[in-house]
N, C-alpha and C positions, 0 to 999 in steps of 0.2 A: 216552377219546376227548379231543378235544381241543376247547373248543365252536367255538374262531377256526376251525377247520380241520373240517368235520364230513366234509369224503370222505376223511382221515387209512384210509392203509391201513398195518398194520400184517406184518412177515413176519420176524423174530425171534423166537425162543422162547427161554426161560431153557436155559444153559446151551448154546444154539451158538454152533458158534466158526468166524468168518469168516478168512479169510484177507487180507479187505478190497483186491481187486484191484479199482481204482476208477479212474472219472472224473468229478471234480466240478470246478463253478469256484467261486472263491473270491477276492473283493475286500478289499483292504486298508480296513480302517474303513468298508467298506458291510455293511450286514446286514437282517435280516426283510424286508419287504416293499419294501425302496430294493436290495438288492441281487436279487431278481427282475425286479423293474424295468427295472435297468441291465442285466442281462442280457438283458431284451427288445428292450433299445434297441441294446446294441451287435451283437447273434448275428440280430437278426431272426425267432430261433424264439420260444416260449412256454417258460417255464422250469412243470415243475410240480412239487408241495410231494409229497412222500413222508415220513411222521410221523419227527417225533424233530428235525429240525435248522434255523432258517432261516437258519444263516449259512453255510450251501454250497447247490449247486444240483448235484443229482445225478442229475435226470430230466428231461428239455427234449423238445419237440419242433419240428422243422422242417417248412418250407412243400414242396409238393410240386411237379412241375416246373410246373405251372401260378401259382407262387405264390402258393396258399392253404394251409391248415392242412386235416387231416383225409387223405381217402383218396389215398392214393400219396404220402402225406408220411413222415419219420422219425420214431419214437419213441427216445432215446438215453435208456438205463437203464444210469446208473454208476455205481450205488452198490454197494460193497462185500456189501448183503444179497443180493445176487446171485449170491452164491458157492453152490453147490449141496451142495457136499460140505465135511461139519464131521465134522473129525477126532476132534469127543467126541461120546459117546452125549446124546442129547437125547430127551423128550417133546415132536410137535410138537403144536402149538397154529395158530401163524398161517404154517408155510412155505406150505402150501399156497395161499395167498394170493398167493406167488409165479407159479406158473402160472396163476393165476384173471388176477392182474394182464398177461402176458406174452399171454394169452388176450384178452384184451380190447383190450389195444394194439392185437393183427392184427385183430381184427372191425372193431376202430375205423376204421385203415388203410386194409383192406379195402373196406369199407363192408358188410360182411354184417353 
């Protein structure tokens, strides 16, 4: 775990192969905290950090119809780690975290 981001979520296992079908945000010359701040300013959303890369945004939250974050909003997970079918064999250590991540997002947005 990176001490800078204690809430990291690991989703890939050694030997797991992904297609990397992704929706990710990048801005030339902008990285780290500046990238996440710029995303929030430009989109009105909240960039979320997944473990591994400070130079792209691959998950974010959008406000609900009342203009608030949380219940009724949208969580976008544009990372290639959400590819569920590895064409190569692997031993799962982290992959179940994807299901937990998606279930937590569902509960967060529905207020359950």
